[in-house]
N, C-alpha and C positions, 0 to 999 in steps of 0.2 A: 565788245565788238565795235569797230570804228563806224561812225555814222555814215561816212561816205560809202562804205561797203554795204551797209544795210539799205541805203538808197537804191542800190542795184538789185535788191531783192523785193520786188513789188507784189509777189504772189504769196499765197498760203496753201499748204497741203496739210492733211491730217495723216498721222501714222499711228496705227494700233499695234502694240507689241504682241507678238505671238506668245501664247502661254502653253498650249498643249494640244494634242489631238484627242478628240472625243469619240468614243465608240470603238467598235471593232472593225476589222477589214479596212476598207477605204474610208478612214475616219476623217471627219471634217475638222479643220483647225479651229481652235478657240483663241480669241484675241482679247486683250485688255481694252480699256477705254481709249478712245482716240485722243491724241495730243496734237494740237495745232502748232505748226511751225511756219515762220516767215521763210521765204525761199526765193530762189531764182530758178525758173524752169527753162531748159534749153532742149528743144525737140529737134533732133537731127539723127537720122539713121546712121549707124556706124557698126562695124564688126568689132566684137569684143570676144575674148576667150573666157569661156565658162570655167567654173572650178574644176570640172572634169576634163578640161582641155579642148572641148569642142569650140568651134567658131560659131557664134550666134549673132543675130542682129539686135542691137539695142536701139530703142526708139528715141531715147533721150536721157537727159541727166537732170537731177534735182539737187541744187546746191543749198545746204541748210547750215546757217551760222550757229553751230553748237561747239562747245569746248570739251565735251566728252562724246563718246560714241555709243548712244543707246540703241542703235539700229542693227538688225540682222536681215538676211535675205528671206527669212520666214515671216517677217512683219507684213502688215497690210497697209499700203499707201492709198489714200483717196485724193485724187487730183481735183482741181477746180472744175466747175461745171462745163467749161468749154472744151475739155479734154476727153477723148475716147481712146481706150476704155477708161472708166472711172477708177478702176483698181488694177493697174498694170502690175505684173510681177516685178519684184525687186531682184535684179540679176546680180548685182554686186554692190558692196558697201565700201567706199573708199575714203577713209579719214585723211584729210590733208593737214600737214603740220607746218608750223613755223618754229622759230627758236624758243617759243614758250610752250609748245605742245600742240595739241589738236586745235586748229584754227576754224575749220568747217568740215562738213562731211558731204560727200557726193554720193547720191543714190543713183545707180545706173538702172534704168527701167526698161522693160520689154514692151 
């Protein structure tokens, strides 16, 4: 990753990968260990289309400089302490590509 781009990513978030649902009925999700990522957080309300076609309001986007996409909408994101809520839902995962493949991933948060 280019150092100039990383300079634009002054924040860090933690993402815990979803593993399974535990128990019966309304089961609680189980997550793996948190992984810390350098990122850029852009908070701005905007309408986005959910996977089922509904229009919903996204509260912001988190830009993470990774060259593979380890994220899903089931994962748990933990924002820095200044952000509320601390664990917003991940509404969408958008891998951004250049001529070499995935350049970074954008997590759209609710």
